C-alpha positions as a LaTeX table, in Angstrom:
\begin{tabular}{lrrr}
\hline
Residue & $x$ (\AA) & $y$ (\AA) & $z$ (\AA) \\
\hline
Met1 & $-60.10$ & 14.35 & 14.65 \\
His2 & $-57.99$ & 12.44 & 11.88 \\
Ala3 & $-54.52$ & 10.89 & 13.36 \\
Glu4 & $-51.55$ & 12.51 & 11.93 \\
Leu5 & $-47.96$ & 11.21 & 11.46 \\
Tyr6 & $-45.17$ & 13.30 & 11.79 \\
Thr7 & $-41.66$ & 12.01 & 10.69 \\
Asp8 & $-37.93$ & 13.34 & 10.34 \\
Gly9 & $-37.28$ & 11.72 & 7.40 \\
Ile10 & $-37.02$ & 8.75 & 4.54 \\
Glu11 & $-34.53$ & 6.02 & 5.30 \\
Glu12 & $-35.19$ & 4.32 & 2.21 \\
Ile13 & $-37.44$ & 3.82 & $-0.88$ \\
Thr14 & $-37.60$ & 0.26 & $-2.40$ \\
Val15 & $-39.63$ & $-0.60$ & $-5.69$ \\
Ser16 & $-41.14$ & $-4.11$ & $-6.14$ \\
Gly17 & $-43.08$ & $-4.56$ & $-9.05$ \\
Thr18 & $-46.09$ & $-2.19$ & $-9.01$ \\
Ile19 & $-45.45$ & $-1.20$ & $-5.26$ \\
Val20 & $-43.41$ & 1.31 & $-3.93$ \\
Arg21 & $-42.49$ & 1.44 & $-0.31$ \\
Val22 & $-41.27$ & 4.51 & 1.83 \\
Asp23 & $-39.84$ & 3.80 & 5.09 \\
Leu24 & $-40.18$ & 6.76 & 7.77 \\
Val25 & $-37.65$ & 7.22 & 10.12 \\
Ser26 & $-37.50$ & 9.24 & 13.72 \\
Leu27 & $-34.98$ & 10.27 & 15.51 \\
Ser28 & $-34.55$ & 8.13 & 18.75 \\
Pro29 & $-35.25$ & 9.91 & 21.95 \\
Thr30 & $-33.00$ & 7.46 & 23.67 \\
Glu31 & $-30.93$ & 5.57 & 21.57 \\
Arg32 & $-27.48$ & 7.74 & 20.07 \\
Asp33 & $-24.46$ & 7.24 & 17.98 \\
Ala34 & $-20.82$ & 7.44 & 18.41 \\
Asn35 & $-20.84$ & 11.26 & 18.19 \\
Asn36 & $-23.74$ & 11.67 & 20.80 \\
Val37 & $-26.29$ & 12.21 & 17.59 \\
Pro38 & $-29.63$ & 10.89 & 17.97 \\
Lys39 & $-29.90$ & 7.47 & 15.75 \\
Arg40 & $-32.73$ & 7.39 & 12.95 \\
Val41 & $-35.06$ & 4.25 & 13.58 \\
Phe42 & $-37.62$ & 3.13 & 11.59 \\
Ser43 & $-41.30$ & 4.46 & 12.50 \\
Gln44 & $-43.73$ & 3.78 & 9.84 \\
Arg45 & $-43.97$ & 2.45 & 6.32 \\
Leu46 & $-46.09$ & 4.35 & 3.47 \\
Ile47 & $-47.08$ & 1.68 & 0.74 \\
Phe48 & $-48.02$ & 3.37 & $-2.88$ \\
Ser49 & $-49.08$ & 2.16 & $-6.03$ \\
Val50 & $-46.44$ & 3.23 & $-8.61$ \\
Glu51 & $-48.57$ & 5.59 & $-10.18$ \\
Ser52 & $-49.97$ & 7.10 & $-6.71$ \\
Phe53 & $-46.20$ & 7.51 & $-5.80$ \\
Ala54 & $-45.22$ & 9.32 & $-9.32$ \\
Asn55 & $-48.43$ & 11.73 & $-8.12$ \\
Ser56 & $-47.33$ & 12.13 & $-4.84$ \\
Val57 & $-43.87$ & 13.06 & $-6.12$ \\
Asp58 & $-45.53$ & 15.83 & $-8.27$ \\
Val59 & $-47.23$ & 17.36 & $-5.31$ \\
Met60 & $-44.41$ & 17.22 & $-3.31$ \\
Gln61 & $-42.25$ & 19.02 & $-6.08$ \\
Lys62 & $-44.60$ & 21.94 & $-6.45$ \\
Ala63 & $-44.95$ & 22.13 & $-2.63$ \\
Leu64 & $-41.04$ & 22.19 & $-2.52$ \\
Gln65 & $-40.80$ & 25.04 & $-5.21$ \\
Gly66 & $-43.56$ & 27.08 & $-3.14$ \\
Leu67 & $-41.29$ & 26.85 & 0.15 \\
Val68 & $-38.30$ & 28.23 & $-2.20$ \\
Asp69 & $-40.07$ & 30.69 & $-3.70$ \\
Ala70 & $-41.15$ & 32.13 & $-0.31$ \\
Gly71 & $-37.46$ & 31.81 & 1.06 \\
Val72 & $-38.55$ & 28.79 & 3.74 \\
Val73 & $-35.70$ & 26.55 & 1.95 \\
Arg74 & $-33.01$ & 27.55 & $-0.38$ \\
Arg75 & $-31.19$ & 25.55 & $-3.28$ \\
Asn76 & $-27.66$ & 24.46 & $-2.38$ \\
Gln77 & $-25.17$ & 26.39 & $-3.94$ \\
Ser78 & $-23.12$ & 23.81 & $-5.54$ \\
Ala79 & $-26.26$ & 22.72 & $-6.87$ \\
Glu80 & $-25.69$ & 19.23 & $-7.12$ \\
Ser81 & $-27.69$ & 17.56 & $-9.48$ \\
His82 & $-29.35$ & 13.99 & $-9.03$ \\
Asn83 & $-31.85$ & 13.12 & $-11.83$ \\
Gly84 & $-32.20$ & 16.79 & $-12.88$ \\
Ala85 & $-33.29$ & 18.26 & $-9.30$ \\
Ser86 & $-31.10$ & 20.26 & $-7.36$ \\
Val87 & $-30.21$ & 18.99 & $-3.67$ \\
Val88 & $-32.12$ & 21.33 & $-1.20$ \\
Arg89 & $-31.08$ & 21.98 & 2.30 \\
Asp90 & $-33.29$ & 23.61 & 4.91 \\
Ala91 & $-32.07$ & 27.84 & 5.55 \\
Leu92 & $-32.60$ & 27.27 & 9.40 \\
Ala93 & $-31.06$ & 23.95 & 9.77 \\
Pro94 & $-27.78$ & 23.18 & 11.83 \\
Ser95 & $-24.28$ & 23.36 & 9.76 \\
Thr96 & $-24.22$ & 19.25 & 10.93 \\
Pro97 & $-23.48$ & 17.04 & 7.92 \\
Arg98 & $-26.60$ & 15.10 & 6.90 \\
Ser99 & $-26.73$ & 11.63 & 6.06 \\
His100 & $-28.32$ & 10.89 & 2.17 \\
Asn101 & $-31.36$ & 9.67 & 2.11 \\
Val102 & $-31.13$ & 7.25 & $-0.90$ \\
Ser103 & $-32.07$ & 3.78 & $-1.25$ \\
Ser104 & $-29.47$ & 0.89 & $-2.58$ \\
Asn105 & $-32.62$ & 1.15 & $-5.53$ \\
Phe106 & $-31.64$ & 4.29 & $-6.75$ \\
Arg107 & $-27.92$ & 4.20 & $-6.57$ \\
\hline
\end{tabular}
């Protein structure tokens, strides 16, 4: 059996030369913020070459399009555009505001 990894999201993506670091986060089972929402805490880091990161993004975009086509996720009605990509919201997610997973490297 192979090890599996679960993540609640990406906190930051850092590019340094030809290396891309993707910091994954999980919702803390014990720590909460002032609104009693579980805090996002660092859990793992993925490290890619620039080329393998670009290939991975391509695979994820194809998977996302499959989820959109299947109706599992829907594109945000306002269709905010970030570098040509529409913001996607999970159709089943609660209507609580989400933080933006944006690295300071890409602002």
